[in-house]
N, C-alpha and C positions, 0 to 999 in steps of 0.2 A: 619115680614111683609115688613119692609124696604128693606131687602135683596131680597125678592121675587120681589118687585116692581123694584128694581135696575136691577135684572136679566131680567125682561120683557122689560125694557127700552133698555138694551144691545141688546136683540134679535131683537127689532124693529129697532134700529139703524143699526145693521148688515144687516138686510133685505133691508133697504133703500140703504145702501152702495152697496150691491150686485146688486140691481136694477139699480143704476146709472152706475156701471161698465158695466153691460150687455147692457144698452141703448147706451153707448159710443161705445161698440164693434159693435152693430147692425148698428149704424149710419156710422161707418167707413166702414162697408161692403156695405152699400147702396150707399154712395157717390162714384162717379167714381174717379179713381186714379188721383192725382194732383189737385183735386178740394177741396174746403172747403165750409162749410155751409154759411160762410159770406165772400165773396170775397172782397178784397181790391178794392176800386174804382180807376180805371186807367184813368187818365185825359189825353186826346190826343188833342193837339193843331192843329186846321185845318184852312184853308183859304177858302173863297167862290169861289172855282175854280173846273173845271171839273175833275181834277186828283183825288180829294178827294171823288168822288161820291161812290166808293165801300165802303168806311168807313161809309158813310151816310146810304147806304143800309144795311150793317151789323148791324148798330145801330137800325134803324127803324124796321127791321124785327126780332129783338131779337136774332140774330145769335151769338153774343158774349155771351149773357146769356145762350144759349144752350150749350156753351162750358165752362160754369162755371165762366165766366168773367163778371165783372161789369165795363163797359167802358162808359165814358162820353166824348163826343166831345165838346171841348172848342173852340168857334169861335173867330178868330182874323181877323182884317181888313188889317193887313200888316204883312209881314215877320219879320220886325223889332220888332213889339210888341210880336210876337210869340217867337222870339229868346230871348228876354229879359225875358219872362216868363220861358223859359227853363233854362236860366242861373240862375234865382232866385229860381228854384226848385218848381215852381208853377204848372208845368205840368210834366207828367210821360212819354210823348212821343209826337211826332209831325209828321205831313206831311210836306215835303219841298223839295227843289231841292238839288242836290248833292253838289253844291258849298257851300250852307248854312250849310248843314249837316257836311261837313268837317271843316268848320270854327267853328262850335260849338264843335266838338271833339278837335280842336286846343285849345279851351278855357276850356278844361277839363270838358266838359259836357258829361258824359259817356252814350251816346245814339247811339248805332250802328244802321246801316241800316238793317232792318228786311226783307224788300222786295221792289222791284221796283213797284211804283204805276202807272207810265206811261213811255213809251218809244216811240220814234218817230217811226211812222208806215206808210209805203207806202199807199197812198190813204186817209190817215187820219192824216194830219199834225196838230200839236198842236200849233206850232209857225210859223210865216211867216213874211217875209220882204214885207211890203205892201206900195203902193204908195198913194200919195195924189190924189184926183180926177183930179187935173190939169195935172197929169202925167200918167193918166190911160193908160194902154197898153204898157207902156215903158218896154223895156227889160233891163237886167243887162248891156248889151253893151251900152245902151243909158244913163246909170245912173252914169257914172264915175264922181266923184267929188260931187255927190248929198249929201245933208245933211240927216243924218239918226238919229232918236231919239232912244237912248238906255240908259241903266243904266250900268255904268262901274263897274268892279270888281264883277260881278254877273253872274248868269247862262245866262243872256241875252247877255253879251259881249262874253262869251264862245261860245254861239250859233252863233253869228255873225262871229267870227273867223272861226268856223267850216264851215259855209256857204261859206265864202270867199274861204277857202281852197278847198271845194267841187267843186266850180265853177272856180277854178284856177285864183282867183283875188288877187292882192297884198294887204297887210295889210292896206295900206293907200288909197284904192280905193274909199271909202266913207269918207265924212267929218262927224265925229261922234259928236253928240250933247247930252250932259248929260241931260236927262229928266227922273227922277226916277219913277214917278208915271204913271201907265198905262193910267188912264183917261185923265191926262194932255197931254200925248203923243198922244193919239187919237184925242183930241181936236185941238192940234197944227197941226196935220196931216190934219184934216178936213178943217182947215182954211188956209192951204197952208203955214204955218210958217216953216215947214220942208217938205222935199221932200219924205222922207221914214220914216218908223218906224218898229221896230221889236216888234211884238205884239203876245199875245197868243189868242187862241180861248176862248170865242166866239167873242172877239173884232175884230179878223181878218174878220170873216163873216159879222160883223156889218159895218166895213169899206168898204167892197166890196158892201154891200147893199147901202151904201151912195155914191157910185161912184168911189171908189178906185179900185186897182187891185193887184194881187199877182205878186211880182217880183221873189221871191224864197221861198221855204218852207223847213221845217226840215224833210219832209216825208221820204226821203231816207238816212238819216244820221245814222239810227239805233243806237241811243244813249239813255241811261236811264236818263230821265230828272228829275224825282221826285221819292222820296222814303218815306217809312214810317219807322220811327225810334222809338225804345222803350228803356227805361232806362235799363241799365245792370242788375240791381237788380231784374228785372222782367223776367230774362232768363227762369225760370221754366214755365212761362206762354207763352213763344214764340210759341210753337207748337199749343196750343189752339187758339191763336190769328190768326196764319196763317190759321188754319182750318176754322174759322169763316169768314175770308176774302175770302178764296177760294170759300166758299159757296155763298157769295155775288157776286163774279164774275160769278158763274154758273147761278145765277138767272138773272143777267144783260144780259148775253149772251142769255139765253132761252127766255126772254120776256122783251126786253129793253124798249118798249113803256109803260109798266106798271110802270116804274120809271121816266117817263117824268116830272110829277108834282114835284117829289122830286128833280130832277135835276134842274128844273126851280127855285125852291124855295131856294135850298142850294148852287147852283153854279152860281148864279148871271147872268142868261141868260137874255139878253136885251129883252124888250117887243116885238119888231118886229120879233124876232127869236123864240119865245117860242113854236110855233106850228110846226116848221119844222127843228129846229136844231137837227142833229142826235146825239143819244147817242153813244159816241165813244167806240171802242173796247179797252179792257184793257189787259195788259200782265199777264202771270202766276205769282203767288205770290212767286217769288224767288229773292234773293238779287243780286245786281250788281256783275259782275265777276271781277276778279283781273285785267284783261286787261282794262276793262271799268273804274275802279277806278284809275288805273295808268294814263289813258288818262286825266282824270279830274285833278288829282294831278300834272301831268306834266305842265298843263296849269296854275294851281294856283302857282306853284313854279316859272314859267316864269314871272308871273305878281306880284310876291312879296306877294301873299296872304298866302303862307305857307313858313316857313323857313326850314322845314324838312318834309320828307314824313311820313304820318301816317300809321302805320302797318296795312295791310289788316285785320288781325285778330281782331284789335281794332276797325276798321271802319265798319265791316260787321258782322252781326249775322248769322253765317253759319247755314244751316238747319241740323238737326240731325235725 
């Protein structure tokens, strides 16, 4: 009897084992290639700005989940906080400008640029040199020696240099005043403490609404301003991430007004602009080119922000 009972137990255990193996094989066939039943949570650091709207759309509409990704957007109020989180390993990727992205790579944070999230577009400027209401209507020719609020060693200073070059102005044409935070820059502009400021949308439109004017915009510079970067260890998930992001762009293009409430909530649109500020166009989800990266790195080398050029293959996650 004991031998028969042992034989029956063996048969039962063998059947259970075979069932588990078959279940595993069936699950492997059902799940699409490159996906797992339990995806690792990918934490992306974002700022409350317009450039990050496609990421918000992809998250809200479940587009990352459809690609087998578990993406969580982690909000930060400043680029400094986001960069500290990236250096500490608390986030797996981030949205940011190209200068900040290269500085993180310089600090051995292995997060290459996966795609450009915004580039300067004719008719849809994202940054502008704006005047105080007291100098409304002034042209660049009228503004020699005017004080301009910027943040040095950042994408803002890079843009001001490029705007000056575009309009054939010398490097010392304006008197540059260091004002790091955008809200303070806007406040000092409104009260006439500075003549000009280089600001992003929607603060540009808010300043115009309050009586200021545009002296120059980035619309015709054709520069990749901001990028989405992911940790190198997530490389197998890059194609799925791009696919979800591309679908978010399609939805934004097809019906931008359906995302107005999300834009107002996640991109810090000021109350006077919530009903009329346009949803901007976004570029195709491709990485910056070698020439574009060289341009930014040349500027950073000239300003002492880099001691050596970062190889293109390390800075950019090329599409496969």
